[in-house]
PyMOL Python script that loads the backbone (N, CA, C, O; Angstrom):
from pymol import cmd

cmd.read_pdbstr("""\
ATOM      1  N   MET A   1      17.470  15.494  16.913  1.00  0.00           N
ATOM      2  CA  MET A   1      16.213  16.150  16.638  1.00  0.00           C
ATOM      3  C   MET A   1      15.817  16.963  17.863  1.00  0.00           C
ATOM      4  O   MET A   1      15.943  16.506  18.999  1.00  0.00           O
ATOM      5  N   ASP A   2      15.340  18.165  17.612  1.00  0.00           N
ATOM      6  CA  ASP A   2      14.882  19.024  18.695  1.00  0.00           C
ATOM      7  C   ASP A   2      13.704  18.364  19.416  1.00  0.00           C
ATOM      8  O   ASP A   2      12.785  17.860  18.772  1.00  0.00           O
ATOM      9  N   VAL A   3      13.731  18.368  20.726  1.00  0.00           N
ATOM     10  CA  VAL A   3      12.711  17.684  21.519  1.00  0.00           C
ATOM     11  C   VAL A   3      11.335  18.302  21.308  1.00  0.00           C
ATOM     12  O   VAL A   3      10.343  17.581  21.201  1.00  0.00           O
ATOM     13  N   ARG A   4      11.265  19.636  21.247  1.00  0.00           N
ATOM     14  CA  ARG A   4       9.969  20.295  21.038  1.00  0.00           C
ATOM     15  C   ARG A   4       9.389  19.947  19.682  1.00  0.00           C
ATOM     16  O   ARG A   4       8.189  19.699  19.565  1.00  0.00           O
ATOM     17  N   LEU A   5      10.227  19.926  18.658  1.00  0.00           N
ATOM     18  CA  LEU A   5       9.762  19.575  17.316  1.00  0.00           C
ATOM     19  C   LEU A   5       9.238  18.141  17.300  1.00  0.00           C
ATOM     20  O   LEU A   5       8.207  17.847  16.695  1.00  0.00           O
ATOM     21  N   LYS A   6       9.963  17.262  17.972  1.00  0.00           N
ATOM     22  CA  LYS A   6       9.556  15.854  18.022  1.00  0.00           C
ATOM     23  C   LYS A   6       8.226  15.689  18.739  1.00  0.00           C
ATOM     24  O   LYS A   6       7.361  14.953  18.264  1.00  0.00           O
ATOM     25  N   LEU A   7       8.047  16.352  19.860  1.00  0.00           N
ATOM     26  CA  LEU A   7       6.836  16.173  20.655  1.00  0.00           C
ATOM     27  C   LEU A   7       5.631  16.920  20.099  1.00  0.00           C
ATOM     28  O   LEU A   7       4.496  16.493  20.312  1.00  0.00           O
ATOM     29  N   GLN A   8       5.851  18.023  19.394  1.00  0.00           N
ATOM     30  CA  GLN A   8       4.726  18.836  18.937  1.00  0.00           C
ATOM     31  C   GLN A   8       4.323  18.587  17.492  1.00  0.00           C
ATOM     32  O   GLN A   8       3.182  18.866  17.120  1.00  0.00           O
ATOM     33  N   ILE A   9       5.230  18.070  16.666  1.00  0.00           N
ATOM     34  CA  ILE A   9       4.907  17.911  15.245  1.00  0.00           C
ATOM     35  C   ILE A   9       5.061  16.467  14.774  1.00  0.00           C
ATOM     36  O   ILE A   9       4.120  15.900  14.218  1.00  0.00           O
ATOM     37  N   VAL A  10       6.215  15.871  14.982  1.00  0.00           N
ATOM     38  CA  VAL A  10       6.520  14.572  14.388  1.00  0.00           C
ATOM     39  C   VAL A  10       5.649  13.463  14.984  1.00  0.00           C
ATOM     40  O   VAL A  10       5.008  12.721  14.240  1.00  0.00           O
ATOM     41  N   ILE A  11       5.617  13.342  16.286  1.00  0.00           N
ATOM     42  CA  ILE A  11       4.861  12.259  16.911  1.00  0.00           C
ATOM     43  C   ILE A  11       3.356  12.394  16.678  1.00  0.00           C
ATOM     44  O   ILE A  11       2.720  11.404  16.318  1.00  0.00           O
ATOM     45  N   PRO A  12       2.757  13.573  16.865  1.00  0.00           N
ATOM     46  CA  PRO A  12       1.320  13.675  16.564  1.00  0.00           C
ATOM     47  C   PRO A  12       0.987  13.400  15.095  1.00  0.00           C
ATOM     48  O   PRO A  12      -0.050  12.807  14.799  1.00  0.00           O
ATOM     49  N   SER A  13       1.846  13.821  14.187  1.00  0.00           N
ATOM     50  CA  SER A  13       1.618  13.549  12.765  1.00  0.00           C
ATOM     51  C   SER A  13       1.682  12.056  12.474  1.00  0.00           C
ATOM     52  O   SER A  13       0.863  11.528  11.723  1.00  0.00           O
ATOM     53  N   LEU A  14       2.653  11.382  13.069  1.00  0.00           N
ATOM     54  CA  LEU A  14       2.756   9.932  12.895  1.00  0.00           C
ATOM     55  C   LEU A  14       1.545   9.203  13.470  1.00  0.00           C
ATOM     56  O   LEU A  14       1.035   8.264  12.859  1.00  0.00           O
ATOM     57  N   VAL A  15       1.091   9.628  14.627  1.00  0.00           N
ATOM     58  CA  VAL A  15      -0.059   8.980  15.251  1.00  0.00           C
ATOM     59  C   VAL A  15      -1.310   9.177  14.401  1.00  0.00           C
ATOM     60  O   VAL A  15      -2.048   8.221  14.163  1.00  0.00           O
ATOM     61  N   VAL A  16      -1.556  10.395  13.943  1.00  0.00           N
ATOM     62  CA  VAL A  16      -2.742  10.670  13.120  1.00  0.00           C
ATOM     63  C   VAL A  16      -2.680   9.895  11.804  1.00  0.00           C
ATOM     64  O   VAL A  16      -3.668   9.282  11.401  1.00  0.00           O
ATOM     65  N   GLY A  17      -1.535   9.919  11.138  1.00  0.00           N
ATOM     66  CA  GLY A  17      -1.393   9.186   9.886  1.00  0.00           C
ATOM     67  C   GLY A  17      -1.555   7.683  10.072  1.00  0.00           C
ATOM     68  O   GLY A  17      -2.175   7.010   9.249  1.00  0.00           O
ATOM     69  N   SER A  18      -1.003   7.172  11.141  1.00  0.00           N
ATOM     70  CA  SER A  18      -1.108   5.740  11.419  1.00  0.00           C
ATOM     71  C   SER A  18      -2.549   5.335  11.721  1.00  0.00           C
ATOM     72  O   SER A  18      -3.029   4.310  11.239  1.00  0.00           O
ATOM     73  N   LEU A  19      -3.228   6.146  12.520  1.00  0.00           N
ATOM     74  CA  LEU A  19      -4.619   5.833  12.839  1.00  0.00           C
ATOM     75  C   LEU A  19      -5.507   5.931  11.598  1.00  0.00           C
ATOM     76  O   LEU A  19      -6.460   5.165  11.461  1.00  0.00           O
ATOM     77  N   LEU A  20      -5.207   6.857  10.705  1.00  0.00           N
ATOM     78  CA  LEU A  20      -5.949   6.939   9.440  1.00  0.00           C
ATOM     79  C   LEU A  20      -5.740   5.685   8.601  1.00  0.00           C
ATOM     80  O   LEU A  20      -6.685   5.162   8.010  1.00  0.00           O
ATOM     81  N   CYS A  21      -4.509   5.208   8.549  1.00  0.00           N
ATOM     82  CA  CYS A  21      -4.236   3.978   7.796  1.00  0.00           C
ATOM     83  C   CYS A  21      -4.950   2.779   8.413  1.00  0.00           C
ATOM     84  O   CYS A  21      -5.542   1.974   7.694  1.00  0.00           O
ATOM     85  N   ILE A  22      -4.898   2.656   9.723  1.00  0.00           N
ATOM     86  CA  ILE A  22      -5.534   1.525  10.395  1.00  0.00           C
ATOM     87  C   ILE A  22      -7.052   1.581  10.225  1.00  0.00           C
ATOM     88  O   ILE A  22      -7.672   0.593   9.832  1.00  0.00           O
ATOM     89  N   TYR A  23      -7.641   2.725  10.517  1.00  0.00           N
ATOM     90  CA  TYR A  23      -9.092   2.859  10.425  1.00  0.00           C
ATOM     91  C   TYR A  23      -9.562   2.760   8.971  1.00  0.00           C
ATOM     92  O   TYR A  23     -10.583   2.134   8.687  1.00  0.00           O
ATOM     93  N   GLY A  24      -8.814   3.378   8.056  1.00  0.00           N
ATOM     94  CA  GLY A  24      -9.184   3.339   6.648  1.00  0.00           C
ATOM     95  C   GLY A  24      -9.111   1.952   6.048  1.00  0.00           C
ATOM     96  O   GLY A  24      -9.947   1.596   5.217  1.00  0.00           O
ATOM     97  N   SER A  25      -8.133   1.164   6.448  1.00  0.00           N
ATOM     98  CA  SER A  25      -8.057  -0.197   5.928  1.00  0.00           C
ATOM     99  C   SER A  25      -9.137  -1.076   6.553  1.00  0.00           C
ATOM    100  O   SER A  25      -9.652  -1.990   5.908  1.00  0.00           O
ATOM    101  N   HIS A  26      -9.471  -0.800   7.793  1.00  0.00           N
ATOM    102  CA  HIS A  26     -10.554  -1.554   8.441  1.00  0.00           C
ATOM    103  C   HIS A  26     -11.909  -1.237   7.809  1.00  0.00           C
ATOM    104  O   HIS A  26     -12.730  -2.134   7.615  1.00  0.00           O
ATOM    105  N   ARG A  27     -12.144   0.033   7.489  1.00  0.00           N
ATOM    106  CA  ARG A  27     -13.407   0.456   6.881  1.00  0.00           C
ATOM    107  C   ARG A  27     -13.415   0.297   5.360  1.00  0.00           C
ATOM    108  O   ARG A  27     -14.438   0.537   4.719  1.00  0.00           O
ATOM    109  N   ARG A  28     -12.289  -0.104   4.785  1.00  0.00           N
ATOM    110  CA  ARG A  28     -12.150  -0.313   3.335  1.00  0.00           C
ATOM    111  C   ARG A  28     -12.439   0.962   2.542  1.00  0.00           C
ATOM    112  O   ARG A  28     -13.204   0.955   1.577  1.00  0.00           O
ATOM    113  N   TRP A  29     -11.802   2.066   2.978  1.00  0.00           N
ATOM    114  CA  TRP A  29     -11.979   3.320   2.256  1.00  0.00           C
ATOM    115  C   TRP A  29     -11.452   3.154   0.845  1.00  0.00           C
ATOM    116  O   TRP A  29     -10.324   2.700   0.648  1.00  0.00           O
ATOM    117  N   LYS A  30     -12.250   3.515  -0.125  1.00  0.00           N
ATOM    118  CA  LYS A  30     -11.926   3.284  -1.530  1.00  0.00           C
ATOM    119  C   LYS A  30     -10.634   3.990  -1.953  1.00  0.00           C
ATOM    120  O   LYS A  30      -9.821   3.399  -2.664  1.00  0.00           O
ATOM    121  N   TRP A  31     -10.434   5.226  -1.536  1.00  0.00           N
ATOM    122  CA  TRP A  31      -9.247   5.959  -1.954  1.00  0.00           C
ATOM    123  C   TRP A  31      -7.969   5.374  -1.354  1.00  0.00           C
ATOM    124  O   TRP A  31      -6.874   5.622  -1.857  1.00  0.00           O
ATOM    125  N   LEU A  32      -8.109   4.607  -0.291  1.00  0.00           N
ATOM    126  CA  LEU A  32      -6.943   4.063   0.389  1.00  0.00           C
ATOM    127  C   LEU A  32      -6.635   2.624  -0.012  1.00  0.00           C
ATOM    128  O   LEU A  32      -5.466   2.278  -0.187  1.00  0.00           O
ATOM    129  N   VAL A  33      -7.649   1.781  -0.160  1.00  0.00           N
ATOM    130  CA  VAL A  33      -7.393   0.368  -0.448  1.00  0.00           C
ATOM    131  C   VAL A  33      -7.843  -0.066  -1.844  1.00  0.00           C
ATOM    132  O   VAL A  33      -7.504  -1.166  -2.279  1.00  0.00           O
ATOM    133  N   ASP A  34      -8.592   0.767  -2.546  1.00  0.00           N
ATOM    134  CA  ASP A  34      -9.044   0.413  -3.891  1.00  0.00           C
ATOM    135  C   ASP A  34      -8.992   1.635  -4.820  1.00  0.00           C
ATOM    136  O   ASP A  34     -10.013   2.040  -5.375  1.00  0.00           O
ATOM    137  N   PRO A  35      -7.791   2.219  -4.984  1.00  0.00           N
ATOM    138  CA  PRO A  35      -7.689   3.424  -5.816  1.00  0.00           C
ATOM    139  C   PRO A  35      -7.763   3.076  -7.304  1.00  0.00           C
ATOM    140  O   PRO A  35      -7.561   1.922  -7.682  1.00  0.00           O
ATOM    141  N   PRO A  36      -8.049   4.068  -8.146  1.00  0.00           N
ATOM    142  CA  PRO A  36      -8.089   3.819  -9.597  1.00  0.00           C
ATOM    143  C   PRO A  36      -6.709   3.408 -10.120  1.00  0.00           C
ATOM    144  O   PRO A  36      -5.684   3.940  -9.695  1.00  0.00           O
ATOM    145  N   GLU A  37      -6.708   2.459 -11.045  1.00  0.00           N
ATOM    146  CA  GLU A  37      -5.443   1.935 -11.556  1.00  0.00           C
ATOM    147  C   GLU A  37      -4.691   2.931 -12.433  1.00  0.00           C
ATOM    148  O   GLU A  37      -3.475   2.815 -12.584  1.00  0.00           O
ATOM    149  N   HIS A  38      -5.385   3.901 -13.012  1.00  0.00           N
ATOM    150  CA  HIS A  38      -4.704   4.857 -13.886  1.00  0.00           C
ATOM    151  C   HIS A  38      -3.806   5.827 -13.111  1.00  0.00           C
ATOM    152  O   HIS A  38      -3.056   6.586 -13.725  1.00  0.00           O
ATOM    153  N   LEU A  39      -3.868   5.815 -11.793  1.00  0.00           N
ATOM    154  CA  LEU A  39      -3.009   6.665 -10.967  1.00  0.00           C
ATOM    155  C   LEU A  39      -1.727   5.966 -10.517  1.00  0.00           C
ATOM    156  O   LEU A  39      -1.022   6.466  -9.640  1.00  0.00           O
ATOM    157  N   ALA A  40      -1.423   4.816 -11.110  1.00  0.00           N
ATOM    158  CA  ALA A  40      -0.293   3.996 -10.655  1.00  0.00           C
ATOM    159  C   ALA A  40       1.049   4.725 -10.748  1.00  0.00           C
ATOM    160  O   ALA A  40       1.969   4.410  -9.993  1.00  0.00           O
ATOM    161  N   LEU A  41       1.175   5.674 -11.644  1.00  0.00           N
ATOM    162  CA  LEU A  41       2.452   6.383 -11.782  1.00  0.00           C
ATOM    163  C   LEU A  41       2.662   7.444 -10.704  1.00  0.00           C
ATOM    164  O   LEU A  41       3.795   7.862 -10.465  1.00  0.00           O
ATOM    165  N   VAL A  42       1.594   7.882 -10.058  1.00  0.00           N
ATOM    166  CA  VAL A  42       1.722   8.968  -9.091  1.00  0.00           C
ATOM    167  C   VAL A  42       1.236   8.621  -7.690  1.00  0.00           C
ATOM    168  O   VAL A  42       1.460   9.396  -6.759  1.00  0.00           O
ATOM    169  N   TYR A  43       0.579   7.482  -7.516  1.00  0.00           N
ATOM    170  CA  TYR A  43       0.013   7.117  -6.210  1.00  0.00           C
ATOM    171  C   TYR A  43       0.455   5.703  -5.863  1.00  0.00           C
ATOM    172  O   TYR A  43       0.133   4.749  -6.571  1.00  0.00           O
ATOM    173  N   SER A  44       1.199   5.578  -4.762  1.00  0.00           N
ATOM    174  CA  SER A  44       1.801   4.297  -4.417  1.00  0.00           C
ATOM    175  C   SER A  44       0.764   3.203  -4.150  1.00  0.00           C
ATOM    176  O   SER A  44       0.983   2.048  -4.516  1.00  0.00           O
ATOM    177  N   GLN A  45      -0.346   3.547  -3.525  1.00  0.00           N
ATOM    178  CA  GLN A  45      -1.369   2.542  -3.259  1.00  0.00           C
ATOM    179  C   GLN A  45      -1.926   1.975  -4.564  1.00  0.00           C
ATOM    180  O   GLN A  45      -2.213   0.781  -4.655  1.00  0.00           O
ATOM    181  N   SER A  46      -2.074   2.825  -5.559  1.00  0.00           N
ATOM    182  CA  SER A  46      -2.573   2.372  -6.854  1.00  0.00           C
ATOM    183  C   SER A  46      -1.553   1.462  -7.540  1.00  0.00           C
ATOM    184  O   SER A  46      -1.932   0.472  -8.166  1.00  0.00           O
ATOM    185  N   LEU A  47      -0.282   1.786  -7.428  1.00  0.00           N
ATOM    186  CA  LEU A  47       0.757   0.933  -8.001  1.00  0.00           C
ATOM    187  C   LEU A  47       0.769  -0.437  -7.324  1.00  0.00           C
ATOM    188  O   LEU A  47       0.898  -1.461  -7.996  1.00  0.00           O
ATOM    189  N   LEU A  48       0.638  -0.457  -6.019  1.00  0.00           N
ATOM    190  CA  LEU A  48       0.583  -1.734  -5.303  1.00  0.00           C
ATOM    191  C   LEU A  48      -0.638  -2.546  -5.720  1.00  0.00           C
ATOM    192  O   LEU A  48      -0.568  -3.771  -5.819  1.00  0.00           O
ATOM    193  N   LYS A  49      -1.748  -1.872  -5.963  1.00  0.00           N
ATOM    194  CA  LYS A  49      -2.948  -2.578  -6.401  1.00  0.00           C
ATOM    195  C   LYS A  49      -2.728  -3.213  -7.769  1.00  0.00           C
ATOM    196  O   LYS A  49      -3.144  -4.347  -8.005  1.00  0.00           O
ATOM    197  N   VAL A  50      -2.071  -2.481  -8.673  1.00  0.00           N
ATOM    198  CA  VAL A  50      -1.797  -3.017 -10.014  1.00  0.00           C
ATOM    199  C   VAL A  50      -0.853  -4.213  -9.930  1.00  0.00           C
ATOM    200  O   VAL A  50      -1.048  -5.209 -10.627  1.00  0.00           O
ATOM    201  N   LEU A  51       0.157  -4.119  -9.089  1.00  0.00           N
ATOM    202  CA  LEU A  51       1.159  -5.178  -9.006  1.00  0.00           C
ATOM    203  C   LEU A  51       0.699  -6.403  -8.216  1.00  0.00           C
ATOM    204  O   LEU A  51       0.976  -7.534  -8.615  1.00  0.00           O
ATOM    205  N   PHE A  52       0.002  -6.190  -7.106  1.00  0.00           N
ATOM    206  CA  PHE A  52      -0.289  -7.301  -6.190  1.00  0.00           C
ATOM    207  C   PHE A  52      -1.761  -7.553  -5.915  1.00  0.00           C
ATOM    208  O   PHE A  52      -2.108  -8.615  -5.397  1.00  0.00           O
ATOM    209  N   GLY A  53      -2.630  -6.620  -6.242  1.00  0.00           N
ATOM    210  CA  GLY A  53      -4.058  -6.824  -6.016  1.00  0.00           C
ATOM    211  C   GLY A  53      -4.605  -6.048  -4.831  1.00  0.00           C
ATOM    212  O   GLY A  53      -3.856  -5.513  -4.013  1.00  0.00           O
ATOM    213  N   ARG A  54      -5.920  -6.002  -4.758  1.00  0.00           N
ATOM    214  CA  ARG A  54      -6.611  -5.203  -3.745  1.00  0.00           C
ATOM    215  C   ARG A  54      -6.420  -5.755  -2.334  1.00  0.00           C
ATOM    216  O   ARG A  54      -6.260  -4.978  -1.393  1.00  0.00           O
ATOM    217  N   VAL A  55      -6.433  -7.057  -2.167  1.00  0.00           N
ATOM    218  CA  VAL A  55      -6.285  -7.657  -0.838  1.00  0.00           C
ATOM    219  C   VAL A  55      -4.917  -7.311  -0.247  1.00  0.00           C
ATOM    220  O   VAL A  55      -4.812  -7.004   0.940  1.00  0.00           O
ATOM    221  N   PHE A  56      -3.875  -7.360  -1.071  1.00  0.00           N
ATOM    222  CA  PHE A  56      -2.534  -7.007  -0.606  1.00  0.00           C
ATOM    223  C   PHE A  56      -2.489  -5.556  -0.146  1.00  0.00           C
ATOM    224  O   PHE A  56      -1.899  -5.253   0.891  1.00  0.00           O
ATOM    225  N   VAL A  57      -3.107  -4.660  -0.905  1.00  0.00           N
ATOM    226  CA  VAL A  57      -3.093  -3.240  -0.557  1.00  0.00           C
ATOM    227  C   VAL A  57      -3.763  -3.022   0.795  1.00  0.00           C
ATOM    228  O   VAL A  57      -3.279  -2.234   1.607  1.00  0.00           O
ATOM    229  N   CYS A  58      -4.852  -3.702   1.036  1.00  0.00           N
ATOM    230  CA  CYS A  58      -5.563  -3.563   2.312  1.00  0.00           C
ATOM    231  C   CYS A  58      -4.691  -4.037   3.475  1.00  0.00           C
ATOM    232  O   CYS A  58      -4.588  -3.350   4.492  1.00  0.00           O
ATOM    233  N   LYS A  59      -4.078  -5.179   3.336  1.00  0.00           N
ATOM    234  CA  LYS A  59      -3.223  -5.716   4.398  1.00  0.00           C
ATOM    235  C   LYS A  59      -1.961  -4.880   4.576  1.00  0.00           C
ATOM    236  O   LYS A  59      -1.514  -4.654   5.701  1.00  0.00           O
ATOM    237  N   PHE A  60      -1.387  -4.422   3.463  1.00  0.00           N
ATOM    238  CA  PHE A  60      -0.189  -3.586   3.514  1.00  0.00           C
ATOM    239  C   PHE A  60      -0.477  -2.275   4.243  1.00  0.00           C
ATOM    240  O   PHE A  60       0.329  -1.828   5.060  1.00  0.00           O
ATOM    241  N   THR A  61      -1.618  -1.661   3.952  1.00  0.00           N
ATOM    242  CA  THR A  61      -1.998  -0.411   4.599  1.00  0.00           C
ATOM    243  C   THR A  61      -2.178  -0.614   6.095  1.00  0.00           C
ATOM    244  O   THR A  61      -1.774   0.235   6.889  1.00  0.00           O
ATOM    245  N   LEU A  62      -2.772  -1.720   6.481  1.00  0.00           N
ATOM    246  CA  LEU A  62      -2.950  -2.029   7.898  1.00  0.00           C
ATOM    247  C   LEU A  62      -1.596  -2.214   8.590  1.00  0.00           C
ATOM    248  O   LEU A  62      -1.388  -1.706   9.692  1.00  0.00           O
ATOM    249  N   ILE A  63      -0.686  -2.931   7.953  1.00  0.00           N
ATOM    250  CA  ILE A  63       0.651  -3.149   8.532  1.00  0.00           C
ATOM    251  C   ILE A  63       1.422  -1.843   8.642  1.00  0.00           C
ATOM    252  O   ILE A  63       2.080  -1.595   9.653  1.00  0.00           O
ATOM    253  N   VAL A  64       1.347  -1.009   7.615  1.00  0.00           N
ATOM    254  CA  VAL A  64       2.030   0.291   7.658  1.00  0.00           C
ATOM    255  C   VAL A  64       1.473   1.147   8.786  1.00  0.00           C
ATOM    256  O   VAL A  64       2.224   1.842   9.470  1.00  0.00           O
ATOM    257  N   GLY A  65       0.173   1.100   8.980  1.00  0.00           N
ATOM    258  CA  GLY A  65      -0.436   1.858  10.073  1.00  0.00           C
ATOM    259  C   GLY A  65       0.064   1.410  11.429  1.00  0.00           C
ATOM    260  O   GLY A  65       0.420   2.244  12.261  1.00  0.00           O
ATOM    261  N   TRP A  66       0.097   0.107  11.669  1.00  0.00           N
ATOM    262  CA  TRP A  66       0.575  -0.399  12.963  1.00  0.00           C
ATOM    263  C   TRP A  66       2.065  -0.120  13.167  1.00  0.00           C
ATOM    264  O   TRP A  66       2.492   0.200  14.276  1.00  0.00           O
ATOM    265  N   LEU A  67       2.856  -0.240  12.094  1.00  0.00           N
ATOM    266  CA  LEU A  67       4.291   0.060  12.219  1.00  0.00           C
ATOM    267  C   LEU A  67       4.531   1.541  12.494  1.00  0.00           C
ATOM    268  O   LEU A  67       5.408   1.893  13.282  1.00  0.00           O
ATOM    269  N   GLY A  68       3.765   2.396  11.856  1.00  0.00           N
ATOM    270  CA  GLY A  68       3.881   3.834  12.115  1.00  0.00           C
ATOM    271  C   GLY A  68       3.515   4.181  13.546  1.00  0.00           C
ATOM    272  O   GLY A  68       4.167   5.016  14.173  1.00  0.00           O
ATOM    273  N   LEU A  69       2.481   3.547  14.062  1.00  0.00           N
ATOM    274  CA  LEU A  69       2.086   3.777  15.452  1.00  0.00           C
ATOM    275  C   LEU A  69       3.164   3.283  16.412  1.00  0.00           C
ATOM    276  O   LEU A  69       3.466   3.948  17.403  1.00  0.00           O
ATOM    277  N   ALA A  70       3.736   2.134  16.125  1.00  0.00           N
ATOM    278  CA  ALA A  70       4.820   1.608  16.965  1.00  0.00           C
ATOM    279  C   ALA A  70       6.030   2.525  16.926  1.00  0.00           C
ATOM    280  O   ALA A  70       6.690   2.732  17.944  1.00  0.00           O
ATOM    281  N   TYR A  71       6.324   3.080  15.746  1.00  0.00           N
ATOM    282  CA  TYR A  71       7.462   3.994  15.621  1.00  0.00           C
ATOM    283  C   TYR A  71       7.214   5.282  16.400  1.00  0.00           C
ATOM    284  O   TYR A  71       8.135   5.817  17.017  1.00  0.00           O
ATOM    285  N   ALA A  72       5.990   5.781  16.379  1.00  0.00           N
ATOM    286  CA  ALA A  72       5.658   6.984  17.143  1.00  0.00           C
ATOM    287  C   ALA A  72       5.833   6.741  18.636  1.00  0.00           C
ATOM    288  O   ALA A  72       6.337   7.604  19.355  1.00  0.00           O
ATOM    289  N   ILE A  73       5.420   5.577  19.097  1.00  0.00           N
ATOM    290  CA  ILE A  73       5.587   5.247  20.518  1.00  0.00           C
ATOM    291  C   ILE A  73       7.073   5.109  20.861  1.00  0.00           C
ATOM    292  O   ILE A  73       7.510   5.550  21.924  1.00  0.00           O
ATOM    293  N   ALA A  74       7.836   4.505  19.973  1.00  0.00           N
ATOM    294  CA  ALA A  74       9.280   4.371  20.215  1.00  0.00           C
ATOM    295  C   ALA A  74       9.956   5.739  20.254  1.00  0.00           C
ATOM    296  O   ALA A  74      10.852   5.963  21.068  1.00  0.00           O
ATOM    297  N   LEU A  75       9.536   6.655  19.380  1.00  0.00           N
ATOM    298  CA  LEU A  75      10.082   8.009  19.403  1.00  0.00           C
ATOM    299  C   LEU A  75       9.733   8.737  20.690  1.00  0.00           C
ATOM    300  O   LEU A  75      10.528   9.524  21.204  1.00  0.00           O
ATOM    301  N   LEU A  76       8.560   8.476  21.200  1.00  0.00           N
ATOM    302  CA  LEU A  76       8.112   9.137  22.426  1.00  0.00           C
ATOM    303  C   LEU A  76       9.011   8.762  23.605  1.00  0.00           C
ATOM    304  O   LEU A  76       9.327   9.598  24.451  1.00  0.00           O
ATOM    305  N   PHE A  77       9.418   7.489  23.644  1.00  0.00           N
ATOM    306  CA  PHE A  77      10.219   7.031  24.773  1.00  0.00           C
ATOM    307  C   PHE A  77      11.716   7.055  24.505  1.00  0.00           C
ATOM    308  O   PHE A  77      12.499   6.730  25.398  1.00  0.00           O
ATOM    309  N   ALA A  78      12.138   7.431  23.301  1.00  0.00           N
ATOM    310  CA  ALA A  78      13.568   7.500  22.984  1.00  0.00           C
ATOM    311  C   ALA A  78      14.193   8.730  23.651  1.00  0.00           C
ATOM    312  O   ALA A  78      13.569   9.787  23.741  1.00  0.00           O
ATOM    313  N   GLU A  79      15.383   8.578  24.096  1.00  0.00           N
ATOM    314  CA  GLU A  79      16.171   9.617  24.732  1.00  0.00           C
ATOM    315  C   GLU A  79      15.485  10.071  25.939  1.00  0.00           C
ATOM    316  O   GLU A  79      15.983  10.955  26.636  1.00  0.00           O
TER     317      GLU A  79
END
""", "prot")
cmd.dss("prot")
cmd.show_as("cartoon", "prot")
cmd.util.cbc("prot")
cmd.orient("prot")
């Protein structure tokens, strides 16, 4: 991967997306942790809510956020 592309686009995008997931799950944003069930075919969070429930979606979103942030940090120090 090109170093400039990694430092200017990929890592900042991962950090912003991860922080949105972490903050959104902490604040219980409705579109993120409690989406409408009729969107299950097109929205992954809604499918997870149908299959496992709202509490799982909230915890899953928080875990995905922390893993994304860890991956961004690992990319920053790789190579």
